[in-house]
C-alpha positions in Angstrom: -39.0 -120.0 -75.6 -39.5 -120.6 -79.3 -39.3 -123.0 -81.6 -36.0 -121.4 -80.8 -29.5 -109.6 -79.8 -26.3 -106.0 -76.8 -29.9 -104.8 -75.8 -31.1 -101.7 -77.6 -31.5 -98.5 -75.7 -34.8 -98.4 -73.9 -35.6 -102.0 -74.4 -36.1 -102.7 -70.7 -37.9 -99.4 -70.0 -41.5 -98.6 -70.0 -43.1 -98.7 -73.5 -43.7 -95.1 -74.5 -47.2 -93.9 -74.8 -48.9 -94.2 -78.2 -49.6 -91.0 -80.2 -53.0 -90.1 -81.5 -51.8 -91.0 -85.0 -51.6 -94.7 -83.9 -48.3 -96.3 -84.6 -48.8 -99.8 -85.7 -48.1 -102.1 -82.8 -47.2 -105.8 -82.7 -46.9 -108.4 -80.0 -44.5 -111.2 -80.9 -44.1 -114.3 -78.7 -41.2 -116.6 -78.9 -39.1 -113.5 -79.9 -35.9 -114.8 -78.3 -34.9 -116.9 -81.4 -36.0 -118.6 -84.5 -39.1 -117.5 -86.4 -40.3 -115.2 -83.5 -37.0 -113.3 -83.5 -37.0 -112.8 -87.3 -40.7 -111.8 -87.3 -40.0 -109.2 -84.5 -36.9 -107.8 -86.3 -38.8 -107.5 -89.6 -41.7 -105.7 -88.1 -39.4 -103.3 -86.2 -37.4 -102.6 -89.4 -40.7 -101.8 -91.1 -41.5 -99.2 -88.5 -43.8 -101.2 -86.2 -43.7 -100.6 -82.5 -42.9 -104.2 -81.4 -43.2 -105.9 -78.0 -41.2 -109.1 -78.1 -41.8 -111.7 -75.3 -40.0 -114.9 -74.4 -38.5 -116.6 -71.3 -35.0 -116.3 -72.8 -33.8 -112.9 -71.6 -30.4 -113.2 -73.5 -32.2 -114.1 -76.7 -34.5 -111.2 -76.4 -31.5 -108.9 -76.0 -30.0 -110.2 -79.2 -33.3 -109.8 -81.1 -33.8 -106.2 -79.9 -30.2 -105.0 -80.5 -30.1 -101.7 -82.4 -33.9 -101.6 -82.7 -35.1 -98.6 -80.7 -38.8 -99.3 -81.5 -38.6 -102.8 -80.1 -39.4 -103.5 -76.4 -39.0 -106.8 -74.7 -40.6 -108.5 -71.7 -39.9 -111.8 -70.0 -43.1 -113.8 -70.2 -44.1 -117.4 -70.1 -47.1 -117.9 -72.4 -48.1 -120.9 -70.2 -49.0 -118.3 -67.5 -52.2 -116.5 -68.4 -51.7 -113.8 -65.8 -48.3 -113.0 -67.1 -49.6 -112.7 -70.7 -52.5 -110.5 -69.5 -50.0 -108.3 -67.6 -47.8 -107.7 -70.6 -50.8 -106.7 -72.8 -52.1 -104.4 -70.0 -48.8 -102.7 -69.7 -47.9 -102.4 -73.4 -51.3 -101.8 -74.9 -53.5 -103.7 -77.3 -51.6 -104.8 -80.4 -52.7 -104.4 -84.0 -50.9 -107.6 -85.0 -50.0 -110.7 -82.9 -47.4 -113.2 -84.1 -47.6 -116.1 -81.7 -44.5 -118.2 -82.3 -43.7 -119.5 -78.8 -43.5 -123.2 -78.6 -41.4 -126.3 -77.6 -40.9 -129.6 -79.3 -39.5 -132.4 -77.0 -39.9 -135.8 -78.8 -40.4 -139.3 -77.4 -42.3 -142.5 -77.9 -46.0 -142.1 -77.1 -46.0 -144.7 -74.3 -42.6 -143.6 -72.8 -42.5 -139.8 -73.0 -42.7 -138.6 -69.4 -46.2 -137.4 -68.5 -44.9 -134.1 -67.0 -43.2 -133.4 -70.4 -46.4 -134.2 -72.3 -48.3 -131.8 -70.0 -45.7 -129.1 -70.5 -46.0 -129.4 -74.3 -49.8 -129.0 -74.0 -49.5 -126.0 -71.6 -47.1 -124.1 -73.7 -48.1 -125.0 -77.3 -51.8 -125.2 -76.9 -52.9 -123.4 -73.7 -50.2 -120.8 -74.4 -52.1 -120.1 -77.7 -55.4 -119.8 -75.8 -53.8 -117.4 -73.3 -52.4 -115.1 -76.0 -55.6 -115.1 -78.0 -57.8 -114.3 -74.9 -55.5 -111.5 -73.9 -55.3 -109.8 -77.4 -58.3 -110.8 -79.6 -61.0 -108.9 -77.6 -59.2 -105.6 -78.2 -59.0 -106.3 -81.9 -62.7 -107.2 -82.0 -63.5 -104.0 -80.2 -61.6 -102.0 -82.9 -63.0 -104.0 -85.7 -59.6 -104.9 -87.2 -56.4 -106.6 -86.5 -54.2 -109.5 -87.5 -53.8 -112.6 -85.3 -51.1 -115.0 -86.6 -50.8 -118.3 -84.8 -48.0 -120.7 -85.5 -49.0 -124.3 -85.7 -47.1 -127.0 -87.7 -47.6 -129.5 -90.4 -47.5 -132.0 -87.5 -51.0 -130.7 -86.7 -52.1 -132.3 -89.9 -50.0 -135.5 -89.9 -47.9 -137.0 -87.2 -44.9 -139.3 -87.3 -43.1 -141.4 -84.7 -42.0 -139.7 -81.5 -44.2 -136.6 -82.1 -47.3 -137.6 -80.2 -47.4 -134.8 -77.7 -46.2 -132.1 -80.1 -48.6 -133.3 -82.9 -51.5 -133.4 -80.5 -50.9 -129.9 -79.3 -50.5 -128.5 -82.8 -53.7 -130.3 -83.9 -55.5 -128.6 -81.0 -54.1 -125.3 -82.1 -55.6 -126.0 -85.6 -59.0 -126.8 -84.2 -58.9 -123.8 -81.9 -58.0 -121.5 -84.8 -60.8 -122.9 -87.0 -63.3 -122.3 -84.2 -62.1 -118.7 -83.9 -62.7 -118.2 -87.6 -66.2 -119.7 -87.3 -67.0 -117.3 -84.4 -65.2 -114.1 -85.6 -64.5 -114.6 -89.3 -66.6 -111.6 -90.2 -65.3 -109.3 -87.5 -62.7 -107.5 -89.5 -59.9 -109.4 -87.7 -57.8 -111.6 -90.0 -56.8 -114.9 -88.3 -54.0 -117.0 -89.8 -52.9 -120.5 -88.7 -49.4 -121.2 -90.0 -48.4 -124.8 -90.6 -44.9 -125.2 -92.0 -42.9 -128.4 -92.3 -39.2 -128.3 -91.1 -37.9 -124.7 -90.7 -34.3 -123.9 -90.1 -34.5 -122.7 -86.4 -32.4 -123.4 -83.3 -35.2 -125.8 -82.1 -34.9 -127.8 -85.3 -31.1 -127.9 -85.1 -31.4 -129.4 -81.6 -33.7 -132.1 -82.9 -31.4 -132.8 -85.8 -28.4 -133.2 -83.4 -30.3 -135.9 -81.6 -32.1 -137.4 -84.7 -29.8 -136.9 -87.7 -32.4 -138.4 -90.1 -34.6 -135.3 -89.7 -31.9 -133.3 -91.4 -32.0 -135.4 -94.5 -35.3 -133.9 -95.5 -35.8 -130.5 -97.1 -35.6 -127.6 -94.6 -37.2 -124.3 -95.3 -35.6 -120.9 -94.6 -37.5 -118.9 -92.0 -37.7 -115.8 -94.2 -39.7 -117.8 -96.8 -42.3 -118.7 -94.1 -42.7 -115.1 -93.1 -43.0 -114.1 -96.8 -45.8 -116.6 -97.2 -47.6 -115.1 -94.1 -47.3 -111.6 -95.5 -48.9 -112.7 -98.8 -51.6 -114.5 -96.9 -52.8 -111.3 -95.3 -54.0 -110.1 -98.7 -56.4 -113.0 -98.9 -60.0 -113.1 -97.6 -60.4 -113.0 -93.8 -61.8 -116.6 -93.6 -58.9 -118.0 -95.5 -57.3 -119.4 -92.3 -54.4 -121.7 -93.2 -51.0 -120.7 -94.3 -49.0 -123.7 -95.7 -45.6 -122.4 -96.6 -43.9 -124.2 -99.5 -45.1 -126.8 -101.9 -44.3 -129.7 -99.6 -46.7 -128.6 -96.9 -49.5 -127.8 -99.4 -49.0 -131.2 -101.1 -48.9 -133.1 -97.7 -52.2 -131.5 -96.5 -53.9 -132.1 -99.9 -53.0 -135.8 -99.8 -53.9 -136.1 -96.1 -57.4 -134.7 -96.9 -58.0 -136.8 -100.1 -55.8 -139.9 -99.7 -54.9 -140.4 -96.1 -54.2 -144.1 -96.4 -51.7 -143.4 -99.1 -50.0 -140.8 -97.1 -49.9 -143.1 -94.0 -48.1 -145.8 -96.1 -45.6 -143.3 -97.3 -44.8 -142.0 -93.8 -44.4 -145.6 -92.5 -42.0 -146.4 -95.2 -40.0 -143.2 -94.5 -39.9 -144.0 -90.8 -38.7 -147.5 -91.6 -35.9 -146.2 -93.7 -34.9 -143.9 -90.9 -34.8 -146.7 -88.4 -37.9 -145.5 -86.6 -36.7 -141.9 -86.1 -39.0 -139.0 -87.0 -37.6 -138.4 -90.4 -40.4 -136.1 -91.2 -40.6 -134.5 -87.8 -42.1 -131.0 -88.0 -41.2 -127.8 -86.2 -42.6 -124.3 -86.4 
């Protein structure tokens, strides 16, 4: 499950015990594809002991191929007990990259209610479950890195994104509250809000709504590069806005929201009502 590798030796075995010298450990959700997969692979290549979780077993296998220090677990972040069980088994991580998410689109008055609830359970409550399972251990140590993927849609929504945008706005508000409460704890919290990123999830959206593909699409590696740079900033510097487009959009939303609203309506009209600026993390 993400905003969408022959399995590596030992991937499905028990995670080996940590040494006293403390290997850096990371938990990556949504590791079956997309940004989560690339984040997990990068961390493993850099020598981190990585636990990748997803509901996509085949995708996890592809991600973990030829990475002996990557371990995978099937886990639905919408299930708090499943998330807690993974952390209890594999140990408290030093870094969390929470990239799991879904993005079904539909008109606000027509999108099936069970689909809306599923978006909220996975995208927002899934974030809450991951944070509650991992942040206490970081706070007890006095350090750690908690990276939560949101979306530019959490700042500004467009047609057909009501459930997705609402869930991502909730993630933003939740992350802001975490910084208010724990910003001086030694744990760095980042909320990542990209626009369109070239992931399997976005490609599925483009296949249904071709107008989405007419906007600039960012390479996943550039998003992760921006996150890496952000970790050198002060702890309370919460938001990561990859690329000039996301930074400009948030600036205008903050200072000239009516102007931005007009521009989005015009763009939607040119696209025939489709979510030309639809976002995906």
